[in-house]
C-alpha positions as CSV (number, residue, x, y, z in Angstrom):
1,M,0.0,0.0,0.0
2,F,2.9,2.3,0.8
3,R,4.5,1.7,-2.5
4,A,1.2,2.3,-4.3
5,S,0.6,5.6,-2.6
6,A,4.2,6.7,-3.4
7,R,3.6,6.0,-7.1
8,S,0.4,8.0,-7.1
9,L,2.1,11.0,-5.5
10,R,5.0,10.8,-8.0
11,S,2.4,10.6,-10.9
12,F,0.5,13.6,-9.6
13,A,3.7,15.7,-9.2
14,H,4.6,15.0,-12.8
15,D,1.1,15.5,-14.3
16,A,0.8,18.9,-16.3
17,K,-2.9,18.7,-17.2
18,G,-4.1,21.0,-14.4
19,N,-1.6,23.9,-15.2
20,V,-3.7,25.4,-17.9
21,A,-6.7,25.9,-15.6
22,I,-4.5,27.4,-12.9
23,L,-2.8,29.8,-15.3
24,F,-6.1,30.9,-16.8
25,G,-7.6,31.5,-13.4
26,V,-4.6,33.6,-12.5
27,A,-4.8,35.6,-15.8
28,L,-8.6,36.1,-15.7
29,I,-8.6,39.0,-13.2
30,P,-6.3,41.4,-15.2
31,I,-8.2,40.4,-18.4
32,L,-11.5,41.4,-16.9
33,L,-10.0,44.6,-15.5
34,G,-8.7,45.5,-18.9
35,V,-12.0,44.9,-20.7
36,G,-13.9,46.6,-17.9
37,A,-11.6,49.6,-18.0
38,A,-12.2,50.0,-21.7
39,V,-16.0,49.9,-21.1
40,D,-15.8,52.4,-18.2
41,Y,-13.5,54.8,-20.1
42,G,-15.8,54.5,-23.1
43,R,-18.8,55.6,-21.0
44,A,-16.6,58.4,-19.7
45,L,-15.8,59.6,-23.2
46,V,-19.5,59.6,-24.1
47,V,-20.2,61.7,-21.0
48,R,-17.4,64.1,-21.9
49,E,-18.7,64.6,-25.4
50,R,-22.2,65.4,-24.1
51,M,-20.7,67.8,-21.6
52,S,-18.7,69.5,-24.4
53,D,-21.8,69.9,-26.5
54,A,-23.8,71.3,-23.6
55,A,-20.9,73.7,-22.8
56,D,-20.8,74.8,-26.4
57,A,-24.5,75.4,-26.5
58,A,-24.3,77.5,-23.3
59,A,-21.4,79.6,-24.6
60,L,-23.0,80.2,-28.0
61,A,-26.2,81.2,-26.4
62,I,-24.7,83.9,-24.1
63,G,-22.3,85.0,-26.8
64,S,-25.1,86.2,-29.0
65,W,-27.2,87.7,-26.1
66,P,-26.4,91.4,-25.9
67,G,-27.5,93.8,-23.1
68,L,-26.8,91.5,-20.1
69,T,-24.1,91.9,-17.3
70,Q,-21.5,89.2,-17.0
71,A,-23.3,87.9,-13.9
72,E,-26.5,87.6,-15.8
73,L,-24.7,85.9,-18.7
74,K,-23.2,83.3,-16.3
75,T,-26.7,82.6,-15.0
76,K,-28.0,82.2,-18.5
77,A,-25.0,79.9,-19.4
78,Q,-25.8,77.6,-16.5
79,Q,-29.4,77.4,-17.5
80,F,-28.6,76.5,-21.1
81,F,-26.0,73.9,-19.9
82,N,-28.6,72.3,-17.6
83,A,-31.1,72.2,-20.4
84,N,-28.7,70.3,-22.6
85,Y,-27.1,68.2,-19.9
86,P,-30.0,67.5,-17.4
87,P,-29.2,66.4,-13.8
88,D,-30.5,62.9,-14.4
89,A,-27.9,62.2,-17.1
90,I,-25.0,59.8,-16.4
91,G,-22.4,61.1,-14.0
92,T,-22.1,63.9,-11.6
93,V,-21.3,67.3,-13.1
94,G,-20.1,70.4,-11.2
95,T,-21.0,74.0,-11.8
96,L,-20.2,75.6,-15.1
97,N,-17.4,78.1,-14.9
98,V,-17.6,81.0,-17.3
99,S,-14.8,83.6,-17.9
100,F,-14.6,86.4,-20.4
101,V,-11.6,87.6,-22.4
102,G,-12.6,91.2,-23.0
103,D,-15.2,91.3,-25.9
104,E,-13.2,88.8,-27.9
105,A,-13.8,85.4,-26.4
106,I,-15.8,83.3,-23.8
107,I,-14.2,80.4,-22.0
108,V,-16.4,77.7,-20.4
109,T,-15.0,75.0,-18.1
110,V,-16.9,72.2,-16.4
111,S,-15.8,68.9,-14.7
112,G,-17.5,65.9,-13.3
113,E,-17.2,62.2,-12.4
114,V,-18.6,59.1,-14.0
115,P,-19.1,56.0,-11.7
116,T,-17.3,52.9,-12.8
117,T,-18.6,49.3,-12.9
118,F,-15.7,46.9,-13.7
119,M,-12.9,49.1,-12.4
120,Q,-14.4,48.9,-8.9
121,L,-12.6,45.5,-8.8
122,A,-9.4,47.5,-8.6
123,N,-10.9,49.9,-6.0
124,I,-11.4,52.7,-8.7
125,D,-15.0,53.9,-8.1
126,T,-15.1,56.9,-10.5
127,V,-13.4,58.4,-13.5
128,G,-12.9,62.2,-13.7
129,V,-14.0,64.0,-16.9
130,G,-13.7,67.7,-17.8
131,V,-13.9,70.1,-20.8
132,T,-12.7,73.6,-21.6
133,N,-14.2,75.2,-24.6
134,T,-13.5,78.6,-26.1
135,I,-15.6,80.5,-28.5
136,R,-14.4,83.6,-30.3
137,K,-16.7,86.2,-31.7
138,K,-16.7,86.2,-35.5
139,E,-16.9,89.7,-36.8
140,R,-20.0,89.7,-38.9
141,N,-21.5,93.1,-39.5
142,I,-25.3,93.3,-40.1
143,E,-27.4,95.1,-42.7
144,L,-31.0,94.8,-41.6
145,M,-34.1,95.9,-43.5
146,L,-37.4,96.0,-41.7
147,V,-40.3,95.7,-44.2
148,L,-43.3,96.6,-42.0
149,D,-47.0,96.5,-42.8
150,I,-48.8,99.8,-42.1
151,T,-52.2,98.9,-43.6
152,G,-55.4,100.1,-42.1
153,S,-56.0,96.8,-40.3
154,M,-52.9,97.5,-38.2
155,N,-54.9,100.1,-36.3
156,N,-57.1,97.3,-34.9
157,G,-56.5,95.7,-31.5
158,G,-53.3,97.6,-30.7
159,K,-51.3,95.9,-33.4
160,L,-49.5,99.0,-34.7
161,S,-48.4,99.9,-31.2
162,A,-47.2,96.4,-30.5
163,M,-45.2,96.3,-33.8
164,K,-43.6,99.6,-33.1
165,N,-42.6,98.7,-29.6
166,A,-41.2,95.3,-30.7
167,A,-39.2,96.8,-33.5
168,K,-37.8,99.5,-31.3
169,K,-36.7,97.0,-28.7
170,M,-35.0,94.9,-31.4
171,V,-33.1,98.0,-32.7
172,E,-32.0,98.9,-29.2
173,T,-30.8,95.3,-28.6
174,L,-28.8,95.3,-31.8
175,F,-27.2,98.7,-31.1
176,D,-26.3,97.3,-27.6
177,G,-26.2,100.7,-25.9
178,K,-24.3,102.5,-28.6
179,S,-25.8,105.6,-30.3
180,T,-24.0,104.8,-33.5
181,S,-22.5,101.5,-34.7
182,A,-19.6,100.5,-37.0
183,T,-21.1,97.0,-37.4
184,L,-24.8,97.6,-37.9
185,K,-27.0,99.4,-40.5
186,V,-30.8,99.4,-40.3
187,G,-33.3,100.5,-42.9
188,I,-37.1,100.6,-42.9
189,V,-39.7,100.1,-45.6
190,P,-43.3,100.8,-44.5
191,F,-45.8,99.6,-47.0
192,S,-49.5,99.3,-47.6
193,A,-50.8,99.3,-51.2
194,A,-47.7,101.1,-52.4
195,V,-44.3,102.3,-51.1
196,N,-43.3,105.9,-50.4
197,V,-39.7,106.5,-51.5
198,G,-39.6,110.1,-50.3
199,T,-40.4,113.4,-52.0
200,D,-36.7,114.2,-52.0
201,K,-36.2,111.6,-54.7
202,Q,-38.1,113.4,-57.4
203,N,-34.9,114.7,-59.1
204,S,-32.8,111.6,-58.2
205,G,-32.6,110.5,-61.8
206,W,-34.5,107.3,-61.3
207,I,-38.0,108.8,-61.1
208,D,-39.8,109.3,-64.4
209,T,-40.1,113.1,-64.7
210,A,-40.6,113.1,-68.4
211,T,-43.7,114.7,-70.0
212,Y,-46.1,113.4,-72.6
213,P,-45.4,111.8,-75.1
214,N,-41.9,110.9,-73.7
215,N,-43.0,109.5,-70.3
216,S,-43.2,105.8,-69.7
217,T,-46.2,103.6,-70.6
218,I,-46.9,103.1,-66.9
219,A,-46.9,106.8,-66.2
220,K,-49.5,107.6,-68.8
221,E,-51.7,104.4,-68.9
222,D,-54.6,106.0,-66.9
223,F,-54.5,109.6,-68.3
224,G,-55.4,111.3,-71.6
225,F,-52.3,113.5,-71.4
226,T,-51.7,116.3,-73.9
227,N,-48.2,117.4,-74.9
228,G,-46.1,118.5,-72.0
229,Q,-48.3,116.9,-69.3
230,S,-47.4,114.3,-66.7
231,A,-48.5,113.3,-63.2
232,F,-46.2,116.0,-61.8
233,T,-47.9,118.7,-63.8
234,L,-51.3,117.5,-62.5
235,Y,-50.0,117.8,-58.9
236,T,-48.9,121.3,-59.8
237,Q,-52.4,122.2,-61.1
238,L,-54.1,121.0,-57.9
239,T,-54.0,123.8,-55.3
240,N,-53.8,121.6,-52.2
241,R,-52.0,118.4,-53.2
242,D,-48.4,117.7,-53.9
243,W,-46.6,114.4,-54.8
244,A,-46.3,112.5,-51.5
245,G,-43.4,110.3,-52.6
246,C,-45.1,107.1,-53.7
247,V,-44.3,105.3,-56.9
248,R,-45.8,102.8,-59.3
249,E,-44.1,99.5,-59.9
250,R,-42.4,99.2,-63.3
251,G,-43.7,97.0,-66.1
252,G,-42.3,94.2,-68.3
253,S,-39.1,92.4,-67.4
254,Y,-38.2,95.1,-64.9
255,E,-41.3,94.7,-62.8
256,L,-40.1,92.3,-60.1
257,T,-36.4,93.2,-60.0
258,D,-34.0,95.4,-58.3
259,D,-32.3,96.3,-61.6
260,P,-31.3,100.0,-61.9
261,P,-33.2,101.9,-64.6
262,T,-31.5,102.3,-67.9
263,S,-34.1,104.5,-69.7
264,T,-37.2,106.5,-69.1
265,A,-39.2,103.3,-69.7
266,T,-37.5,101.6,-66.8
267,K,-37.7,104.4,-64.3
268,W,-40.4,104.5,-61.5
269,A,-43.5,106.5,-62.4
270,P,-44.9,108.9,-59.8
271,Y,-48.0,107.6,-58.1
272,F,-51.2,109.5,-58.9
273,A,-54.5,107.8,-58.2
274,P,-56.9,109.3,-60.8
275,D,-60.1,110.9,-59.9
276,E,-62.7,108.2,-60.5
277,P,-66.0,108.8,-62.3
278,D,-68.9,110.7,-60.8
279,S,-71.4,108.4,-62.5
280,S,-71.6,105.6,-59.9
281,S,-71.3,105.2,-56.2
282,S,-69.2,102.0,-56.7
283,Y,-66.1,104.1,-57.3
284,V,-64.2,104.6,-54.1
285,N,-61.9,107.5,-55.0
286,N,-64.1,110.1,-56.6
287,Y,-62.7,113.4,-55.4
288,L,-63.4,116.0,-58.3
289,N,-66.1,116.9,-60.6
290,D,-65.6,115.1,-64.0
291,G,-65.9,118.4,-65.9
292,S,-66.1,118.5,-69.8
293,Y,-64.7,115.0,-70.3
294,S,-66.5,114.3,-73.6
295,G,-63.6,115.2,-75.8
296,A,-61.0,113.1,-73.9
297,I,-58.9,110.6,-75.7
298,C,-58.0,107.8,-73.4
299,P,-55.2,105.2,-73.8
300,G,-57.4,102.5,-72.3
301,G,-60.6,102.9,-74.3
302,S,-63.3,105.4,-75.1
303,S,-66.3,104.4,-72.9
304,T,-68.0,107.1,-70.9
305,A,-66.5,105.9,-67.6
306,E,-63.0,105.8,-69.1
307,K,-63.4,109.3,-70.5
308,R,-64.6,110.7,-67.2
309,Q,-61.6,109.2,-65.5
310,C,-58.8,109.9,-68.0
311,Y,-59.8,113.5,-68.6
312,T,-56.9,115.7,-67.3
313,G,-58.6,119.1,-67.7
314,K,-60.5,118.6,-64.5
315,Y,-57.4,119.0,-62.3
316,N,-56.6,122.6,-63.4
317,N,-56.8,125.0,-60.4
318,K,-58.9,122.6,-58.4
319,S,-58.7,121.5,-54.7
320,V,-59.4,118.2,-53.1
321,S,-61.9,118.5,-50.2
322,S,-61.6,115.0,-48.9
323,S,-58.9,114.0,-46.5
324,S,-59.3,110.3,-47.2
325,K,-59.4,110.5,-51.0
326,G,-57.3,112.1,-53.7
327,P,-54.2,111.3,-55.9
328,Q,-52.4,109.9,-52.8
329,F,-55.2,107.3,-52.1
330,N,-53.5,104.1,-50.8
331,C,-50.1,105.9,-50.7
332,P,-48.6,105.4,-47.2
333,P,-47.5,108.8,-45.6
334,S,-44.4,107.3,-44.0
335,P,-41.4,107.2,-46.4
336,V,-38.7,104.5,-46.6
337,M,-35.6,105.1,-44.5
338,A,-32.3,104.2,-46.2
339,M,-29.9,102.1,-44.0
340,T,-28.2,104.1,-41.3
341,N,-26.0,103.3,-38.4
342,V,-27.5,106.0,-36.1
343,Q,-29.9,104.5,-33.5
344,S,-32.0,107.6,-32.9
345,T,-32.7,108.0,-36.6
346,V,-34.1,104.4,-36.8
347,L,-36.2,104.8,-33.6
348,N,-37.7,108.1,-34.8
349,A,-38.7,106.6,-38.1
350,I,-40.4,103.7,-36.3
351,N,-42.2,106.1,-33.9
352,A,-43.5,108.1,-36.9
353,L,-45.3,105.2,-38.5
354,S,-49.1,105.4,-39.0
355,A,-51.4,102.9,-40.6
356,D,-53.9,103.2,-43.5
357,G,-54.7,101.5,-46.8
358,Y,-54.8,98.1,-48.4
359,T,-52.2,95.4,-48.5
360,V,-49.7,94.8,-51.4
361,I,-46.9,92.7,-50.0
362,P,-44.7,92.4,-53.1
363,A,-44.4,96.2,-53.3
364,G,-42.9,96.3,-49.8
365,L,-40.6,93.4,-50.4
366,L,-39.3,94.8,-53.7
367,W,-38.3,98.1,-52.0
368,G,-36.8,96.2,-49.0
369,W,-34.7,94.3,-51.5
370,R,-33.8,97.5,-53.4
371,L,-32.7,99.3,-50.2
372,I,-30.4,96.4,-49.1
373,S,-28.9,95.6,-52.4
374,P,-25.6,97.2,-53.4
375,G,-26.9,98.7,-56.7
376,A,-29.0,101.8,-57.5
377,P,-31.5,103.3,-56.8
378,F,-30.2,103.0,-53.1
379,T,-26.5,102.3,-52.8
380,E,-26.0,101.9,-49.0
381,G,-25.8,98.1,-49.2
382,A,-22.5,96.2,-49.2
383,A,-21.7,93.9,-52.1
384,Y,-23.5,90.5,-51.9
385,D,-20.2,88.6,-51.7
386,D,-18.7,90.8,-48.9
387,E,-18.1,88.2,-46.2
388,K,-17.9,90.9,-43.5
389,W,-21.6,91.7,-43.8
390,V,-24.7,89.6,-43.2
391,K,-27.8,90.9,-45.0
392,A,-31.3,90.2,-43.5
393,V,-34.8,91.3,-44.4
394,V,-37.6,91.0,-41.8
395,L,-41.1,91.1,-43.4
396,L,-44.1,91.6,-41.1
397,T,-47.7,91.7,-42.4
398,D,-51.0,91.2,-40.7
399,G,-53.1,90.1,-43.7
400,D,-53.4,88.7,-47.2
401,N,-52.8,90.7,-50.4
402,D,-55.9,92.8,-50.9
403,V,-56.8,95.4,-53.5
404,N,-60.6,95.0,-53.5
405,A,-60.3,92.8,-56.5
406,G,-63.2,92.6,-59.0
407,N,-64.8,95.8,-57.6
408,N,-64.6,99.6,-58.1
409,G,-66.5,99.9,-61.4
410,H,-64.6,99.5,-64.6
411,D,-61.2,99.7,-62.8
412,E,-61.8,96.3,-61.3
413,S,-59.7,97.1,-58.2
414,N,-58.5,99.9,-56.0
415,Y,-55.5,101.8,-57.2
416,N,-52.2,100.5,-56.0
417,A,-48.5,100.1,-56.8
418,F,-49.4,97.9,-59.8
419,G,-52.2,100.2,-61.0
420,F,-55.8,99.2,-61.6
421,A,-56.6,95.5,-62.4
422,K,-58.2,96.6,-65.6
423,N,-54.7,97.4,-67.1
424,G,-53.5,93.8,-66.8
425,H,-50.7,94.1,-64.3
426,L,-52.7,92.0,-61.8
427,G,-53.6,89.1,-64.1
428,S,-57.0,89.0,-65.6
429,T,-58.3,92.5,-66.5
430,S,-61.6,91.5,-64.8
431,G,-59.8,91.7,-61.5
432,S,-61.0,88.2,-60.6
433,N,-57.4,86.9,-60.3
434,A,-55.8,90.0,-58.9
435,E,-55.0,88.8,-55.3
436,A,-53.8,85.4,-56.5
437,T,-51.5,87.2,-58.9
438,L,-50.2,89.3,-56.1
439,D,-49.5,86.1,-54.1
440,A,-47.5,84.8,-57.1
441,K,-45.6,88.0,-57.3
442,T,-44.8,87.8,-53.6
443,L,-43.3,84.3,-54.0
444,T,-41.3,85.4,-57.1
445,V,-39.8,88.4,-55.1
446,C,-39.1,86.2,-52.1
447,S,-37.2,83.7,-54.3
448,A,-35.3,86.6,-55.9
449,I,-34.3,88.0,-52.6
450,K,-33.1,84.7,-51.2
451,N,-31.1,83.9,-54.4
452,A,-29.6,87.3,-54.8
453,S,-25.9,86.5,-54.8
454,G,-22.5,87.8,-55.9
455,N,-21.0,84.3,-55.7
456,A,-20.7,82.0,-58.7
457,G,-22.1,79.2,-56.5
458,G,-25.3,81.1,-56.0
459,E,-25.4,80.8,-52.2
460,E,-28.1,82.7,-50.4
461,E,-26.7,86.1,-49.5
462,V,-29.9,87.6,-47.9
463,L,-31.6,86.0,-45.0
464,L,-35.4,86.4,-45.2
465,Y,-37.4,86.3,-42.0
466,T,-41.2,86.5,-42.2
467,I,-43.8,87.2,-39.5
468,G,-47.5,86.6,-40.0
469,F,-49.0,88.9,-37.4
470,Q,-52.3,87.2,-36.6
471,V,-53.0,86.2,-40.2
472,S,-55.1,83.6,-42.1
473,S,-54.0,80.1,-43.0
474,S,-53.4,81.1,-46.6
475,A,-51.2,84.0,-45.5
476,Q,-49.3,81.6,-43.2
477,N,-48.5,79.3,-46.0
478,L,-47.4,82.1,-48.2
479,L,-45.0,83.5,-45.6
480,K,-43.7,80.1,-44.6
481,T,-42.7,79.5,-48.2
482,C,-41.1,83.0,-48.4
483,A,-38.8,82.5,-45.4
484,T,-35.3,81.3,-46.0
485,K,-35.9,78.4,-43.6
486,T,-39.0,77.1,-42.0
487,D,-37.9,78.2,-38.5
488,M,-37.4,81.7,-39.9
489,F,-41.2,82.0,-40.2
490,Y,-43.1,83.1,-37.2
491,N,-46.7,82.2,-37.1
492,S,-49.3,84.7,-35.8
493,P,-47.9,85.8,-32.5
494,S,-50.1,87.8,-30.2
495,N,-49.3,91.4,-29.4
496,E,-47.5,90.3,-26.3
497,Q,-45.5,87.6,-28.1
498,L,-44.4,89.9,-30.9
499,A,-41.6,91.5,-28.9
500,A,-40.1,88.0,-28.1
501,V,-40.2,87.2,-31.9
502,F,-38.2,90.3,-32.7
503,Q,-35.8,89.5,-29.9
504,D,-35.3,86.0,-31.2
505,I,-34.5,87.3,-34.6
506,A,-32.0,89.8,-33.1
507,Q,-30.3,87.1,-31.2
508,G,-30.1,84.9,-34.3
509,L,-28.4,87.6,-36.3
510,S,-25.4,87.5,-33.9
511,E,-23.3,84.7,-35.3
512,L,-20.4,83.0,-33.4
513,R,-17.9,80.3,-34.2
514,I,-16.3,77.8,-31.8
515,A,-12.5,77.9,-31.4
516,Q,-11.2,74.4,-30.5
């Protein structure tokens, strides 16, 4: 038995079959620690990336938020960080630290800990993570054009006052406490059924001051002028009316463009709403006695109504007794304001706005485009491809295009920047398609503004924001299509919400870039 036991012990001592299991058992712990460390560090990297994104969002938000103290900006930054990295997210995150390098940069730093799972086997319970991000302000100067609806409906429900207050607050925010700015220019285009370019532009060279028969087709389409006559001579004949500054839109291929005029035919005709016939109560702008009209020769026809309307002898040495009718009918009294960098000039122009008339959105948009473009008739705009400047147009309207289509006797509409519907500038001469035609013109102008570019690649150089101020669903769809992006359309805010809309646009115009 002793010898058998000795042989068994010697055999066990020389048997190598169990060594593999022992070695595997010894190696298993570091292998698990290595795999576990990779998993834990992977989770930590994911947390760090989320922290970095949240820190970037906070810095970008406060970097484009003018008018706050550094303490207020720090509070805002923490709020934005918390919104993007909520407390119930993985890990424990400390307070966001924000520091400012003058007006040039913002540095945000945050650190935290991520609990481990596998590394606890090596008594490592947490992994520290942290990020430091710097954003630097990108010098982008702003050219801003406010195209503001001042039609009669803006007098209802305090809308005009709400718009003026919101626009002024936006301007004050963008000027950021400065009376003048080297990085901001603001212009204003008030519009109703036409646009007032200002009476000082009569001799600018781009207003049609020619007399019959040399004036443009648009200038003479509603009048039986004799040699030497024009709309300006009719204003001279009236004893109590002068040209108020409004213009007709051009015809043909120049109609929906910002192209500078190249001839009399492509200049802007002065706005003169004709005295409409005495013969029917359906005419809305009858302000003079028709006089001896029977011999009138009219460009649009020879019916009695047309002769009554086109006869020019009735204006000689006459006065207009009505304050609501006359040659300026549907012409807004507030003129455009070319872009300026003086805050008080902008605020005064907004304060002076008053509301009256019907709605012709494409007229307002066209002049907003012309005032912000680099070419004539207004030349304050920077070149489209000047990377130092961001161009933006903000359009606000409270209603659909409206010219009383299909009404007003033989004219088939009220007089407006595109004339009477009977003359064909609004689609069918019956006026039945006038407002649909104005919608189509609006979309054409919106597209032209967004695609205006000095770059060969055709990138959008003008940002177009649209605000439907308590409008119908059809107007909402029109304005949504007009905007550069869907989120640049603001849908029917209340009076109280309008100020926040303008502030949102103001903040969005301040662009920043992240410096890694």
